[in-house]
Steps between C-alpha positions, in 0.01 A plus 500: 500500500634837406357842578569807288415815692677803356490829687192706419514780248409839649330732253356850505368486145130505592308778670231479767218474241670218310578312823140538608387363164721194554312417821155495340355679805242776474648849515420724800631835628666346805660202327825547312725206421855612561656166412428148386710185526433226247633147485451212261626149575528224242621144525712308257587132491706245318418133542744231391326165472539129483241356267393187327298460187278208415189428296289691753702821463762667714546493877737767637627553854711793621871425544599859587297816546640852489247750635542877521286774646578830331386846602478624142375844600564688822450872465454781749332795330510827694295790369708724277361808677700406812860629471739205499710482815287749696340435839164379364668289231711324767193436719299362208795285389536360853130410497530331161812311609285332764292366210819390325608311814165319508539404135850367561408307815191342349692402187758313708231331709312396184822359355551280806140374484522446123821303542343271760189456283715422195702241689185330628337509155813364324494183714170392344485700176433327173396638164322282247406583146483381144826686431799615699375862474160398640665318792721806569198731488334283764813523719512879461133528596558277802789720611289813455226352719756395761653846540186713456408484872842650584443782251143557621633515856753762391227712340281476812789582735595798287147637493467472878842652574454785251163574659665526842762739360240716327305575816299814556746598774793465260328712236421764762864495610618542141255787458661690788874447446715754320252792516693722258512225237132421559408866445699516175339174382147628574577822312635308203197271493261795526681680219468185288124488571500188718184446706 
């Protein structure tokens, strides 16, 4: 089992309106998205097999399995209206880095569960089909079903942890830090016609 988890990319390319659009939430005067962290995890596998072919088709069993969990996207987007490196930018980045830590921790935990599930599945796995490709497709589907609970657990753990980070108290705290930067941001948003 390998895990690829490159450091997140930090970007200021999107503004508050664009970040809000990414969330799909209804717009309101008191709600401005200052940042958004996104992550996408994919899995990849290679299965080497032992197989036999007879009149009934092909029977394949895994001889070696290489499984990888890859965080193919991990991006922290901070609203472009917030000056990079300033007080508010640092506070927002620190908040978003808590989300990054959750993503990293849950990825590692999912990898451990996926590895255990793969090892258990491999002991009894068998793919049958009319052709070698059909038998391999059955093995791949079996592996997918074996590791899906680990990936579902990761998604659930992320949702719960992100919800705890994004508490009302945390948003109130972020709304009060760095008063000079907050004032400049409100002025910039008003000038741009934000609600």
